[in-house]
C-alpha positions as a Markdown table, in Angstrom:
| # | Residue | x | y | z |
|---|---|---|---|---|
| 1 | Met | -2.0 | -24.9 | 36.5 |
| 2 | Glu | -1.8 | -21.5 | 37.9 |
| 3 | Asp | 0.7 | -19.8 | 40.2 |
| 4 | Asp | 0.9 | -16.3 | 41.7 |
| 5 | Lys | 1.9 | -14.7 | 38.4 |
| 6 | Gly | -0.3 | -12.9 | 36.0 |
| 7 | Phe | -0.5 | -14.2 | 32.5 |
| 8 | Lys | -0.8 | -17.8 | 31.3 |
| 9 | Pro | 2.6 | -18.6 | 29.8 |
| 10 | Asp | 1.6 | -21.5 | 27.7 |
| 11 | Asp | -0.3 | -19.8 | 24.9 |
| 12 | Ser | -0.2 | -16.1 | 25.5 |
| 13 | Gly | 3.5 | -16.0 | 26.2 |
| 14 | Leu | 3.1 | -12.7 | 28.1 |
| 15 | Ala | 5.3 | -11.9 | 30.9 |
| 16 | Pro | 3.7 | -12.8 | 34.2 |
| 17 | Tyr | 2.2 | -10.1 | 36.5 |
| 18 | Ser | 2.9 | -10.3 | 40.2 |
| 19 | Ile | -0.2 | -10.1 | 42.5 |
| 20 | Thr | 1.7 | -10.5 | 45.7 |
| 21 | Asp | 1.2 | -6.9 | 46.6 |
| 22 | Met | -2.0 | -6.1 | 44.8 |
| 23 | Asp | -3.6 | -5.0 | 48.2 |
| 24 | Asp | -2.7 | -1.4 | 47.3 |
| 25 | Asp | -6.4 | -0.5 | 47.3 |
| 26 | Lys | -5.8 | 2.3 | 49.8 |
| 27 | Val | -3.3 | 3.9 | 47.4 |
| 28 | Leu | -5.8 | 3.4 | 44.5 |
| 29 | Ala | -8.6 | 4.8 | 46.6 |
| 30 | Gly | -6.5 | 8.0 | 47.2 |
| 31 | Leu | -6.1 | 8.3 | 43.4 |
| 32 | Ile | -9.9 | 8.1 | 43.0 |
| 33 | Arg | -10.5 | 10.6 | 45.8 |
| 34 | Asp | -7.9 | 13.2 | 44.7 |
| 35 | Tyr | -8.4 | 12.8 | 40.9 |
| 36 | Pro | -11.9 | 11.6 | 40.3 |
| 37 | Asp | -11.8 | 12.9 | 36.7 |
| 38 | Ala | -9.0 | 10.4 | 35.9 |
| 39 | Leu | -11.6 | 7.6 | 35.6 |
| 40 | Ser | -12.9 | 9.4 | 32.6 |
| 41 | Asp | -9.5 | 10.2 | 31.1 |
| 42 | Arg | -7.5 | 7.1 | 30.1 |
| 43 | Lys | -4.3 | 9.0 | 29.4 |
| 44 | Arg | -4.3 | 10.8 | 32.7 |
| 45 | Leu | -5.1 | 7.5 | 34.6 |
| 46 | Gln | -2.0 | 6.0 | 32.9 |
| 47 | Ala | 0.2 | 8.8 | 34.1 |
| 48 | Leu | -1.2 | 8.7 | 37.6 |
| 49 | Leu | -0.6 | 4.9 | 37.9 |
| 50 | Leu | 2.9 | 5.5 | 36.7 |
| 51 | Asp | 3.5 | 7.9 | 39.5 |
| 52 | Leu | 1.9 | 5.5 | 42.1 |
| 53 | Phe | 3.7 | 2.4 | 40.9 |
| 54 | Pro | 6.8 | 3.6 | 39.1 |
| 55 | Gln | 8.7 | 0.3 | 39.5 |
| 56 | Asp | 5.8 | -2.1 | 38.7 |
| 57 | Lys | 4.9 | -2.0 | 35.1 |
| 58 | Arg | 3.1 | -5.3 | 35.3 |
| 59 | Lys | 0.8 | -4.1 | 38.1 |
| 60 | Arg | 0.0 | -0.9 | 36.1 |
| 61 | Asn | -0.9 | -2.9 | 33.0 |
| 62 | Leu | -3.1 | -5.3 | 34.9 |
| 63 | Leu | -5.0 | -2.4 | 36.6 |
| 64 | Met | -5.4 | -0.7 | 33.2 |
| 65 | Ile | -6.8 | -3.9 | 31.6 |
| 66 | Val | -9.6 | -3.9 | 34.2 |
| 67 | Phe | -10.2 | -0.2 | 33.3 |
| 68 | Asp | -10.1 | -0.8 | 29.5 |
| 69 | Asp | -12.5 | -3.7 | 29.8 |
| 70 | Gly | -15.2 | -1.3 | 31.1 |
| 71 | Ile | -15.4 | -2.9 | 34.5 |
| 72 | Val | -14.3 | 0.2 | 36.4 |
| 73 | Asp | -17.0 | 2.2 | 34.7 |
| 74 | Glu | -19.6 | -0.4 | 35.5 |
| 75 | Met | -18.5 | -0.3 | 39.2 |
| 76 | Arg | -18.9 | 3.5 | 39.5 |
| 77 | Gly | -22.1 | 4.3 | 41.2 |
| 78 | Leu | -22.5 | 0.9 | 42.9 |
| 79 | Ala | -22.6 | 0.6 | 46.6 |
| 80 | Gln | -21.9 | -3.1 | 46.7 |
| 81 | Ile | -20.9 | -5.9 | 44.4 |
| 82 | Asp | -22.3 | -9.4 | 44.5 |
| 83 | Lys | -20.3 | -12.5 | 43.9 |
| 84 | Met | -22.0 | -13.2 | 40.6 |
| 85 | Ala | -20.9 | -9.8 | 39.2 |
| 86 | Leu | -17.4 | -10.4 | 40.6 |
| 87 | His | -17.2 | -13.7 | 38.9 |
| 88 | Arg | -18.4 | -12.2 | 35.6 |
| 89 | Phe | -15.8 | -9.4 | 35.8 |
| 90 | Val | -13.0 | -11.9 | 36.6 |
| 91 | Arg | -14.0 | -14.2 | 33.8 |
| 92 | Ser | -14.2 | -11.3 | 31.3 |
| 93 | Val | -10.6 | -10.3 | 32.1 |
| 94 | Glu | -9.3 | -13.8 | 32.3 |
| 95 | Met | -10.8 | -15.0 | 29.0 |
| 96 | Gly | -10.5 | -11.8 | 27.1 |
| 97 | Tyr | -6.9 | -11.1 | 27.8 |
| 98 | Asp | -5.7 | -14.6 | 28.6 |
| 99 | Ile | -4.8 | -13.7 | 32.2 |
| 100 | Arg | -4.5 | -16.1 | 35.1 |
| 101 | Thr | -7.6 | -16.3 | 37.3 |
| 102 | Arg | -6.0 | -15.2 | 40.5 |
| 103 | Ser | -4.3 | -12.2 | 38.8 |
| 104 | Ala | -7.6 | -11.2 | 37.2 |
| 105 | Glu | -9.4 | -11.5 | 40.5 |
| 106 | Ala | -6.7 | -9.5 | 42.4 |
| 107 | Ala | -7.0 | -6.7 | 39.9 |
| 108 | Val | -10.8 | -6.6 | 39.9 |
| 109 | Met | -10.8 | -6.7 | 43.8 |
| 110 | Ala | -8.2 | -3.9 | 44.0 |
| 111 | Trp | -10.5 | -1.6 | 42.1 |
| 112 | Ala | -13.6 | -2.8 | 43.9 |
| 113 | Lys | -12.0 | -2.1 | 47.4 |
| 114 | Ala | -10.6 | 1.2 | 46.2 |
| 115 | Met | -14.1 | 2.3 | 45.2 |
| 116 | Gly | -15.5 | 1.3 | 48.6 |
| 117 | Leu | -17.7 | -1.5 | 47.3 |
| 118 | Ser | -18.8 | -4.1 | 49.8 |
| 119 | Met | -19.3 | -7.8 | 49.0 |
| 120 | Glu | -22.6 | -9.4 | 49.3 |
| 121 | Gly | -24.4 | -12.6 | 48.3 |
| 122 | Lys | -23.7 | -16.3 | 48.4 |
| 123 | Asp | -21.0 | -18.1 | 46.5 |
| 124 | Val | -21.8 | -18.6 | 42.9 |
| 125 | Pro | -23.2 | -22.2 | 42.3 |
| 126 | Glu | -20.9 | -24.5 | 40.4 |
| 127 | Asn | -23.4 | -25.1 | 37.6 |
| 128 | Val | -23.8 | -21.3 | 37.1 |
| 129 | Met | -20.0 | -20.8 | 37.0 |
| 130 | Arg | -19.8 | -23.5 | 34.3 |
| 131 | Ala | -22.6 | -21.9 | 32.3 |
| 132 | Leu | -20.9 | -18.5 | 32.5 |
| 133 | Ala | -17.6 | -20.0 | 31.5 |
| 134 | His | -19.1 | -21.8 | 28.5 |
| 135 | Ala | -20.9 | -18.7 | 27.4 |
| 136 | Gln | -17.7 | -16.6 | 27.5 |
| 137 | Glu | -15.5 | -19.2 | 25.9 |
| 138 | Ser | -17.9 | -19.7 | 23.0 |
| 139 | Ser | -18.6 | -16.0 | 22.4 |
| 140 | Pro | -16.3 | -14.2 | 19.9 |
| 141 | Ala | -17.4 | -10.9 | 21.4 |
| 142 | Gln | -15.5 | -11.8 | 24.6 |
| 143 | Lys | -12.1 | -11.7 | 22.9 |
| 144 | Lys | -10.4 | -8.3 | 23.7 |
| 145 | Glu | -7.5 | -6.5 | 22.2 |
| 146 | Trp | -4.4 | -6.3 | 24.4 |
| 147 | Val | -3.6 | -2.6 | 25.0 |
| 148 | Pro | -0.3 | -2.0 | 26.9 |
| 149 | Cys | -0.4 | 0.7 | 29.6 |
| 150 | Glu | 2.8 | 2.6 | 28.9 |
| 151 | Ser | 2.9 | 1.9 | 25.2 |
| 152 | Asp | 4.1 | 5.4 | 24.5 |
| 153 | Ser | 7.2 | 4.8 | 26.7 |
| 154 | Leu | 7.9 | 1.4 | 25.3 |
| 155 | Tyr | 8.0 | 2.4 | 21.7 |
| 156 | Glu | 8.8 | 5.3 | 19.4 |
| 157 | Tyr | 6.2 | 5.4 | 16.6 |
| 158 | Glu | 4.9 | 7.5 | 13.8 |
| 159 | Glu | 1.4 | 8.0 | 12.4 |
| 160 | Thr | 0.6 | 7.0 | 8.8 |
| 161 | Ser | -2.6 | 7.3 | 6.8 |
| 162 | Arg | -3.7 | 3.8 | 7.8 |
| 163 | Gly | -2.4 | 3.6 | 11.4 |
| 164 | Leu | 0.7 | 3.6 | 13.5 |
| 165 | Arg | 4.1 | 2.3 | 12.5 |
| 166 | Ile | 6.4 | 1.3 | 15.4 |
| 167 | Leu | 9.9 | 2.8 | 14.8 |
| 168 | Lys | 11.8 | 1.7 | 17.8 |
| 169 | Tyr | 11.5 | -0.5 | 20.9 |
| 170 | Val | 13.0 | 1.5 | 23.8 |
| 171 | Asp | 12.3 | -0.6 | 26.8 |
| 172 | Phe | 14.7 | -3.1 | 28.4 |
| 173 | Asp | 15.0 | -6.5 | 26.7 |
| 174 | Glu | 12.3 | -8.7 | 28.3 |
| 175 | Pro | 12.4 | -12.4 | 27.6 |
| 176 | Val | 8.9 | -12.2 | 26.1 |
| 177 | Val | 7.7 | -9.2 | 24.2 |
| 178 | Val | 4.2 | -8.7 | 22.9 |
| 179 | Ile | 4.0 | -6.1 | 20.1 |
| 180 | Pro | 0.7 | -4.3 | 20.6 |
| 181 | Asn | -1.9 | -3.7 | 18.0 |
| 182 | Val | -3.1 | -0.5 | 19.7 |
| 183 | Ile | -1.1 | 2.4 | 21.1 |
| 184 | Glu | -2.8 | 5.4 | 22.7 |
| 185 | Gly | -6.1 | 4.2 | 21.3 |
| 186 | Lys | -4.7 | 4.1 | 17.7 |
| 187 | Lys | -4.3 | 1.0 | 15.6 |
| 188 | Val | -0.8 | -0.3 | 14.9 |
| 189 | Ile | -0.4 | -1.7 | 11.4 |
| 190 | Ala | 3.4 | -2.1 | 11.0 |
| 191 | Val | 6.7 | -2.8 | 12.8 |
| 192 | Gly | 9.1 | -0.5 | 11.0 |
| 193 | Asn | 12.7 | -1.0 | 9.7 |
| 194 | Tyr | 15.1 | -2.0 | 12.5 |
| 195 | Ala | 12.6 | -1.5 | 15.3 |
| 196 | Phe | 14.1 | -4.3 | 17.4 |
| 197 | Lys | 17.5 | -4.4 | 15.9 |
| 198 | Gly | 20.1 | -5.8 | 18.3 |
| 199 | Cys | 17.7 | -6.6 | 21.2 |
| 200 | Val | 19.7 | -9.7 | 22.1 |
| 201 | Gly | 17.8 | -10.3 | 25.4 |
| 202 | Ile | 14.5 | -11.0 | 23.8 |
| 203 | Glu | 13.7 | -14.7 | 23.5 |
| 204 | Lys | 10.1 | -14.7 | 22.2 |
| 205 | Val | 8.1 | -12.2 | 20.2 |
| 206 | Ile | 4.3 | -12.3 | 19.9 |
| 207 | Val | 3.1 | -10.0 | 17.1 |
| 208 | Ser | -0.5 | -9.1 | 17.8 |
| 209 | Glu | -3.4 | -9.6 | 15.4 |
| 210 | Gly | -4.0 | -6.5 | 13.2 |
| 211 | Ile | -0.4 | -5.9 | 12.4 |
| 212 | Glu | 0.2 | -6.3 | 8.7 |
| 213 | Ile | 3.9 | -5.6 | 7.9 |
| 214 | Leu | 7.3 | -6.3 | 9.4 |
| 215 | Gly | 9.9 | -4.0 | 8.0 |
| 216 | Asn | 13.4 | -4.7 | 6.8 |
| 217 | Gly | 15.8 | -5.6 | 9.6 |
| 218 | Ala | 12.9 | -5.4 | 12.1 |
| 219 | Phe | 14.6 | -8.1 | 14.3 |
| 220 | Leu | 18.1 | -8.0 | 12.8 |
| 221 | Asn | 20.8 | -9.4 | 15.1 |
| 222 | Cys | 18.3 | -10.5 | 17.8 |
| 223 | Arg | 20.5 | -13.4 | 18.5 |
| 224 | Gly | 18.6 | -14.5 | 21.6 |
| 225 | Leu | 15.2 | -14.6 | 19.7 |
| 226 | Lys | 14.2 | -18.3 | 19.5 |
| 227 | Glu | 10.5 | -18.1 | 18.8 |
| 228 | Val | 8.1 | -15.8 | 17.0 |
| 229 | Ser | 4.3 | -15.9 | 16.8 |
| 230 | Leu | 3.0 | -14.2 | 13.7 |
| 231 | Pro | -0.6 | -13.1 | 13.3 |
| 232 | Thr | -3.1 | -14.1 | 10.6 |
| 233 | Ser | -3.4 | -10.4 | 9.7 |
| 234 | Leu | 0.3 | -10.3 | 8.5 |
| 235 | Arg | 0.6 | -9.6 | 4.8 |
| 236 | Gly | 4.3 | -9.0 | 4.3 |
| 237 | Ile | 7.7 | -9.6 | 5.8 |
| 238 | Gly | 10.3 | -7.0 | 4.6 |
| 239 | Ser | 9.6 | -4.1 | 2.2 |
| 240 | Thr | 8.5 | -4.6 | -1.4 |
| 241 | Asp | 10.3 | -1.5 | -2.5 |
| 242 | Ala | 13.4 | 0.5 | -1.7 |
| 243 | Thr | 12.0 | 2.3 | 1.3 |
| 244 | Gly | 14.1 | 0.4 | 3.8 |
| 245 | Cys | 17.7 | 1.3 | 4.7 |
| 246 | Pro | 19.9 | -0.6 | 2.3 |
| 247 | Lys | 23.3 | -2.1 | 2.9 |
| 248 | Ile | 25.9 | -2.1 | 0.1 |
| 249 | Leu | 27.5 | -5.4 | -0.9 |
| 250 | Gly | 30.0 | -4.7 | -3.6 |
| 251 | Ser | 28.1 | -2.9 | -6.4 |
| 252 | Glu | 24.8 | -4.4 | -5.3 |
| 253 | Ile | 22.2 | -2.9 | -3.0 |
| 254 | Lys | 20.8 | -5.4 | -0.5 |
| 255 | Tyr | 18.1 | -5.0 | 2.1 |
| 256 | Glu | 18.7 | -6.5 | 5.6 |
| 257 | Gly | 16.1 | -9.2 | 6.3 |
| 258 | Ala | 13.5 | -8.9 | 9.0 |
| 259 | Phe | 14.9 | -11.8 | 11.1 |
| 260 | Glu | 18.5 | -11.9 | 9.6 |
| 261 | Tyr | 21.0 | -13.3 | 12.0 |
| 262 | Ser | 18.4 | -13.9 | 14.7 |
| 263 | Gly | 18.3 | -17.0 | 16.9 |
| 264 | Leu | 15.1 | -18.4 | 15.5 |
| 265 | Glu | 14.8 | -22.2 | 15.8 |
| 266 | Ser | 11.5 | -22.6 | 13.9 |
| 267 | Val | 9.1 | -20.4 | 12.0 |
| 268 | Thr | 5.7 | -20.9 | 10.6 |
| 269 | Val | 4.6 | -18.0 | 8.3 |
| 270 | Pro | 0.8 | -17.6 | 8.3 |
| 271 | Glu | -1.2 | -18.1 | 5.1 |
| 272 | Ser | -2.1 | -14.4 | 4.9 |
| 273 | Val | 1.5 | -13.5 | 4.0 |
| 274 | Lys | 1.9 | -12.9 | 0.3 |
| 275 | Tyr | 5.5 | -11.4 | 0.3 |
| 276 | Ile | 8.7 | -12.4 | 2.1 |
| 277 | Gly | 11.6 | -10.0 | 1.4 |
| 278 | Glu | 15.1 | -11.0 | 0.5 |
| 279 | Asn | 17.4 | -12.0 | 3.3 |
| 280 | Ser | 14.4 | -12.4 | 5.7 |
| 281 | Phe | 15.9 | -15.4 | 7.5 |
| 282 | Ala | 19.5 | -15.3 | 6.3 |
| 283 | Gly | 22.1 | -16.3 | 8.8 |
| 284 | Cys | 19.7 | -17.8 | 11.2 |
| 285 | Gly | 22.1 | -20.5 | 12.3 |
| 286 | Gln | 19.7 | -22.2 | 14.7 |
| 287 | Leu | 16.7 | -22.4 | 12.3 |
| 288 | Arg | 15.8 | -26.0 | 11.9 |
| 289 | Arg | 12.3 | -25.8 | 10.3 |
| 290 | Ala | 10.5 | -23.3 | 8.1 |
| 291 | Ala | 6.9 | -23.6 | 6.9 |
| 292 | Leu | 5.9 | -21.1 | 4.2 |
| 293 | Pro | 2.3 | -20.1 | 3.1 |
| 294 | Asp | 0.7 | -21.8 | 0.2 |
| 295 | Lys | 0.1 | -18.7 | -1.8 |
| 296 | Leu | 3.7 | -17.4 | -1.7 |
| 297 | Lys | 4.8 | -17.1 | -5.4 |
| 298 | Glu | 8.6 | -16.8 | -4.9 |
| 299 | Ile | 11.3 | -17.5 | -2.4 |
| 300 | Arg | 13.4 | -14.4 | -2.8 |
| 301 | Glu | 17.1 | -13.8 | -2.9 |
| 302 | Asn | 19.1 | -15.1 | 0.1 |
| 303 | Thr | 15.9 | -15.8 | 2.1 |
| 304 | Phe | 17.5 | -18.8 | 3.9 |
| 305 | Arg | 21.1 | -18.3 | 3.0 |
| 306 | Trp | 23.5 | -19.7 | 5.6 |
| 307 | Cys | 20.8 | -21.3 | 7.7 |
| 308 | Lys | 23.2 | -24.0 | 8.6 |
| 309 | Ser | 20.8 | -26.0 | 10.8 |
| 310 | Leu | 17.8 | -26.0 | 8.4 |
| 311 | Arg | 16.6 | -29.5 | 7.9 |
| 312 | Glu | 13.0 | -29.1 | 6.9 |
| 313 | Val | 11.2 | -26.7 | 4.5 |
| 314 | Val | 7.5 | -26.8 | 3.8 |
| 315 | Phe | 7.2 | -25.2 | 0.4 |
| 316 | Pro | 4.3 | -23.2 | -0.8 |
| 317 | Arg | 1.8 | -25.0 | -3.1 |
| 318 | Glu | 1.6 | -22.1 | -5.5 |
| 319 | Leu | 5.4 | -21.4 | -5.6 |
| 320 | Asp | 6.7 | -20.2 | -9.0 |
| 321 | Thr | 10.3 | -19.2 | -8.5 |
| 322 | Val | 13.2 | -20.0 | -6.2 |
| 323 | Arg | 15.4 | -16.9 | -6.5 |
| 324 | Ile | 19.2 | -16.5 | -6.4 |
| 325 | Ser | 21.0 | -18.1 | -3.4 |
| 326 | Ala | 17.7 | -18.7 | -1.6 |
| 327 | Phe | 19.1 | -21.7 | 0.2 |
| 328 | Glu | 22.8 | -21.2 | -0.3 |
| 329 | Gly | 24.9 | -22.7 | 2.4 |
| 330 | Cys | 22.1 | -24.7 | 4.1 |
| 331 | Asp | 24.6 | -27.5 | 5.1 |
| 332 | Val | 22.3 | -30.0 | 6.6 |
| 333 | Leu | 19.3 | -29.8 | 4.2 |
| 334 | Gln | 19.0 | -33.4 | 2.9 |
| 335 | Thr | 15.9 | -33.7 | 0.7 |
| 336 | Val | 13.9 | -31.1 | -1.2 |
| 337 | Asp | 10.6 | -31.7 | -3.0 |
| 338 | Leu | 9.6 | -28.7 | -5.1 |
| 339 | Pro | 5.9 | -28.5 | -5.7 |
| 340 | Glu | 4.3 | -28.8 | -9.1 |
| 341 | Gly | 4.0 | -25.4 | -10.7 |
| 342 | Val | 7.5 | -24.1 | -10.1 |
| 343 | Thr | 8.9 | -22.7 | -13.3 |
| 344 | Ser | 12.4 | -21.4 | -12.4 |
| 345 | Ile | 15.3 | -22.3 | -10.0 |
| 346 | Glu | 17.8 | -19.4 | -10.2 |
| 347 | Glu | 21.5 | -19.3 | -10.0 |
| 348 | Gly | 23.0 | -20.6 | -6.7 |
| 349 | Ala | 19.6 | -21.4 | -5.2 |
| 350 | Phe | 21.0 | -24.5 | -3.6 |
| 351 | Ala | 24.7 | -23.8 | -3.9 |
| 352 | Gly | 26.8 | -24.9 | -0.9 |
| 353 | Cys | 24.2 | -27.4 | 0.3 |
| 354 | Lys | 26.7 | -30.0 | 1.1 |
| 355 | Gly | 24.2 | -32.4 | 2.8 |
| 356 | Leu | 21.7 | -32.2 | 0.0 |
| 357 | Glu | 21.2 | -35.8 | -1.3 |
| 358 | Ser | 18.3 | -35.4 | -3.6 |
| 359 | Ile | 15.9 | -32.8 | -5.0 |
| 360 | Tyr | 12.6 | -33.4 | -6.9 |
| 361 | Ile | 12.2 | -31.0 | -9.8 |
| 362 | Pro | 8.7 | -31.1 | -11.4 |
| 363 | Asp | 8.0 | -31.0 | -15.1 |
| 364 | Ser | 6.8 | -27.4 | -14.8 |
| 365 | Val | 10.4 | -26.2 | -14.4 |
| 366 | Val | 11.6 | -24.6 | -17.7 |
| 367 | Glu | 14.7 | -22.7 | -16.4 |
| 368 | Ile | 17.5 | -23.7 | -14.0 |
| 369 | Gly | 20.4 | -21.2 | -13.4 |
| 370 | Gly | 18.8 | -18.0 | -14.6 |
| 371 | Gly | 18.3 | -14.8 | -12.6 |
| 372 | Lys | 20.2 | -11.6 | -12.4 |
| 373 | Gly | 23.2 | -13.0 | -10.5 |
| 374 | Thr | 26.9 | -12.8 | -11.3 |
| 375 | Gly | 26.8 | -15.9 | -13.5 |
| 376 | Phe | 29.5 | -17.6 | -11.5 |
| 377 | Leu | 27.4 | -19.6 | -9.1 |
| 378 | Lys | 26.0 | -22.9 | -10.2 |
| 379 | Thr | 22.5 | -23.6 | -9.1 |
| 380 | Phe | 23.6 | -26.7 | -7.1 |
| 381 | Gly | 27.1 | -25.5 | -6.5 |
| 382 | Glu | 30.4 | -26.9 | -7.9 |
| 383 | Pro | 30.7 | -30.7 | -8.2 |
| 384 | Asp | 33.2 | -30.8 | -5.3 |
| 385 | Glu | 30.7 | -28.9 | -3.1 |
| 386 | Arg | 27.8 | -31.4 | -3.6 |
| 387 | His | 27.0 | -34.5 | -1.6 |
| 388 | Glu | 28.6 | -37.5 | -3.1 |
| 389 | Asn | 25.2 | -39.1 | -3.8 |
| 390 | Phe | 23.4 | -35.9 | -5.0 |
| 391 | Thr | 20.6 | -36.9 | -7.3 |
| 392 | Ile | 17.9 | -35.0 | -9.3 |
| 393 | Arg | 14.6 | -36.8 | -9.2 |
| 394 | Cys | 12.5 | -35.9 | -12.3 |
| 395 | His | 10.5 | -37.4 | -15.2 |
| 396 | Leu | 11.6 | -38.7 | -18.5 |
| 397 | Gly | 12.1 | -36.1 | -21.1 |
| 398 | Ser | 11.7 | -33.2 | -18.7 |
| 399 | Tyr | 13.8 | -30.0 | -18.7 |
| 400 | Ala | 15.3 | -31.2 | -15.4 |
| 401 | Met | 16.5 | -34.4 | -17.0 |
| 402 | Gln | 18.1 | -32.4 | -19.8 |
| 403 | Tyr | 19.8 | -30.1 | -17.2 |
| 404 | Ala | 21.1 | -33.1 | -15.2 |
| 405 | Arg | 22.6 | -34.7 | -18.3 |
| 406 | Ala | 24.3 | -31.4 | -19.3 |
| 407 | Gln | 25.7 | -30.9 | -15.8 |
| 408 | Gln | 26.7 | -34.5 | -15.4 |
| 409 | Ile | 24.4 | -34.9 | -12.3 |
| 410 | Arg | 22.9 | -38.2 | -11.5 |
| 411 | Cys | 19.1 | -38.3 | -12.3 |
| 412 | Val | 16.5 | -40.9 | -11.5 |
| 413 | Gln | 12.8 | -41.3 | -12.1 |
| 414 | Gly | 11.0 | -39.0 | -9.7 |
């Protein structure tokens, strides 16, 4: 169902664009008349639209989408536009950028009127409209990249050898933020360390396809952030080395997690991700469910530490190691089933999990309680910290069974 707002909120999540005053074709016509070269210079057109509509970023973006889609260029030189062409233009914008039909139509018509094009022809037959719609929906070539209009004013960024890295988000906190994959015609590959730190007004983030890395502390303390959509191009969350800004905890150097102390309620990490840095979701007190990619080899230090609402974890099929304090303090986690192939569960991995009633430990595990920790934390916490019915499920003669006996933990056939 559509209203008078721009983008479809259900799957795109983009902030809606108002079309109630999109009859500014006279203003747009003045731009074309006074600055005809702007239609060949994207950057200048952006600047002029900013001058014309300084308070309406949504309108500027919508007009720029029609320009970026090549529709304005196709209109140039025409004296009139038939309804078939109009329908094709509208469908291209609507399907390619996931924009509401009436918003797409308003933006296309604003440009057409501004360029003095008259309408001709009969209404497009229903069967032709359906055929056009089917062709566009089934054609991969129709999918466009979202390119924000004032991207240079929304973000501070730097250029790397492979593309742009966003350094800082400098706009007001919108409820929904779409992180672009293109800025000023250049590919964005990474969201840098602390780029959105403290943006408490953001409720949903959509990371565009093409972005590969989210840096340390990228969304640190975004306490209003409830939902994040991650692309299939994403390879890593958090740095794999010491390039991020560290925080000092005692004598240890720790790196602040990408979503540490955010308000996330659920997260599904795409299968493309091979690395999730330490502390990535630590302190996410509202996080109830986490699904991790199958090829992830380790759950690093403190990844879900103090996630006090975490009830469900989908573990990677190829998981090898659960690192120090990975799930420490997850109070309401009740049942854990580690996949076959896990070899090590390090010190304090499930310490302080007061609600944990049982854990399945496969035969592949050959170490429990190792790692480079302090040596004081027990893997499953002190006896008085555990659930009264805490049980290790395992197989007869396994290392897990030997561990359970040594620690005086109840064990049963897994």
